[in-house]
N, C-alpha and C positions, 0 to 999 in steps of 0.2 A: 624371897625379896619382899620387903615391907611395902604396903600399899602406897604410902606417900611417895616412896622412891619411884615406884612404877609410874605414878602420876607425873612426877617431875621429869622422868625420862621421856614420857609421852609428850609433855609440853616442849621439851628440848627437841624432839623429833619434828614437831610441828614447825618450830622456829627454823630449823635447818631446812625443811622442805620449803618454807616460805621464802627464805633467802635464795635457795636454789631456783625456785620458781621465778623470782625476780630476775635472776641472771639469764634464765632460759628465755623469758619473754623479751628481754632487751638484747639478746645475743645477735639478733638480726641487724640492728643498727651498728653494733660494735664491729661486726664482720665487714659491713659496708665501709665504715670509717677506716678500718685497717687495710682493706683492699684498695681503697682510694689512695691512701698515703703510700702504699707499696708501689702502685702504678706511677704515682708522681715521682717517687724516689728513683724509679727505673726510667724516668723521662718518657714514659708512655702516656703522653698527654691525651691522645685519643681515647685510650682505655679509661683514664682518670675522668675525662669529661663525661663518659658514659654512666658514671655513678651519680651525676647531678640530676636534680629534679627538672621538670620541663621549664618552670619559671626561672630557675637558675640558668639553664642553658639559653633561654631567650635573652638574657642580659649579658651572658659571657660565653663567647665562642672559644674555640681551643686556644687561639692566640691570647685572648684576654686572660684565660685561666693560667696559661703558661707564665705570663707576666706577673700575675698575682702570686703564684707559687714562689717565684724568685724573690719578689719584693717582701713577701711575708715570712720567708725562710721555711715555708711549709713544704717545699719541694725536696727536703732532705730529712724527713722524719724517720727515725729508726725505732722509736718506741712510743707507746701511748699509755696513759694512766687516767682512768675516769673515776672521779670521786662521786659522781651522780649520774644515774642512768634512769631514764623515764620513758615509758611508752604508754600512750593513752589513745585508743582508737586508731586513727590513721596518722598520728603524729608521734614523733619521738625526739628525745633530747639527750645529748651527752655533754657533761661539764667536767673539765679536768685539765690535763696538760699533756703536751707532747714533747719529746726530747729529740733534738736534731743531731746530725752527725758531728756538729761542732761542740756538742755537750750542753747546748742551751736548753733550758726548760721553758716552754712557751705556754702560758695559760690559754685555754681555748673553750669555746662553746659551739657545739654543732647541733643543728636541728634537722629533722628528717620528716618526709611525708611518704605515705604508702601509695605507690602507683601500681598499675596493673601487673608489672613485672617485678615488684618487690619494693624494698625500702630505697629511697633516693635522698641525697643530701640537698636540703632546702637552703641552708645558710651555714656559713663558716664565719665565726666572729672572734676576733682577738681584742682584748682590752687595750686601751690607749696606753702606750708606754710613757713613762715620765712621772713626775710628782703630781698627785691629785689631792684635792681637799677631802676631808673625812666624809663630807656629805655627798661627794660625787660617786656615781655608779661606775663600776669598773668598765662598763661598756660605753660610757659617755664619751663621744669624740671630743678632741681638744678644740680650743678656740679657733685655731687656724682652719681645721676641717669644717667646723660649724660655719665659718664665714664663707668657705669655698662652696658648701652646700647651698647657702642662701644665694650667693652670686650666680651659681649655675642655674638654679631653679628660676630666679628672677630673669636671667637672660633668655631662657627658653620661653618664659611667659611673655616677655616683652616682644620677642620675635613673632609669637603667635598672635598677639594683639595687633601688631602692625600688619600682619597678613590677614587679619580678621577671620582667622581659622585656628581653633585650638588643637588641631590634630597633632602638630609638632610638639606642643607642650604635653599633650596626653601621652605621647610615645616615650617621654622621659620620666613618667610617673611609675609608681609601683604597680605590679600586676593586680594587686588587690583593688586599687582605685580604678584601673582600667576595666576590671570586671563589673564595676558598679556604674560607670558612666561612659557613654559614647562621646565622640568628639562633638557631635551636635548638641548633646546635653550640656557639655562644658561651654559651648558657644552661647547657649541660653543662660547658663549660670553666670557667666562673665560678660553678658551683653552690655550692661551699664558701663563697664570699663572700656569695652571695645568701642562703644558709641560716644564716649566722653570727649574724644578728640584731643586728649592730653598727650603730651610728649613724654611717654614713659621711657623712651630710649636713653634719656639722661641718667637713668639709674645704672646703666651699664658701666658708667665711668666713675661711680661712687663706691666707697667702702661702707658696707652696712654696719650700723652700731648695734651691738647685741646687748639687750637688756630686757628683762632680768636674766638670771642664769638659766641656761638650757636645762631641761629635765627629761627624764625617761620614766614613764608610768609603769604600773604593774603589768600592762599588756605589751611592753616593749616599744611603745610609741615615743619617739623623740620629738619634743616641741622646742622650736627656736623662735624667739620673738625679738623685735627691735624696730629700728627705723633707719631711713636714709635721710641725711641732713640736707634736704632740699628746702628751697625758699620760693615763694612766701609760705607755702604749705609743706608740712613735713609728711613724708610717706611712711606709714607704719605697716609692718608685716607680721604675720604669724604663720609659720610653716611647720608642718608635721611630717615626720618620716618614720618608715618602718624598715627594719633590716631584712633585705632579701638577697639571697645569693652571697656575694661578698661585699655588698655596698648598701648604704642607706638610700632608700628610694622614697620619693615624695608621696605622702598620703593625704595631705590637705594644704591648701594655699589660700591665705586671706591677705588682701592688700587694700589700703585705704589712705587717701590724702586728706590731712586735716590741718587747719590753721591752728597754731599753738597759742 
């Protein structure tokens, strides 16, 4: 055999080994995903719940998971197809689609974390259905969901301000934020708002105006900005979210009343 052919065959072998190696190192997360969907399809919610990461479980008990699987059509997955598989250190990701019993192909992104007993599902994310602009990220929630996120976060914040204790507000935030700040630290951070004496409760009855367009950066952080049409001062807000488990969770919250 000619030398150049041996070299080419050698290179080909390396490529095959590299591809095989990639599938080997990512096989752990694909097995967990398949086992999760199998348990969900068999209505074994307790078993499916066991494949979730601690942070995911903290936000979704078995009843919440069961409801999510029904609403998302992910409780009847019969096949999976992953176009992208990545594992780096203690984190993993699968991107692709799943096929349901009804024959629907659902695009999906799943992230994983390595815990003491193996890989666990950290988040399950479906793109928003419907028409989207070219500039919109597939994972960007629709206007209605953005508004709901703002209203929920604002209501929780107002309740805590009125109680002069940010503990309730903290409990609604992302696990990432909770690890960084205690309730007492949040009390100090928002002390000026708490001590202002302003009637923030009026925000609960208003619809937030979202402007400019919401964005998701390269780290997956969703930023929603806008204002509440209050008078004589307009209340401006800037809220940041990160996707944890099966929902967007608050990562940052800024609010300010300004005369226009």
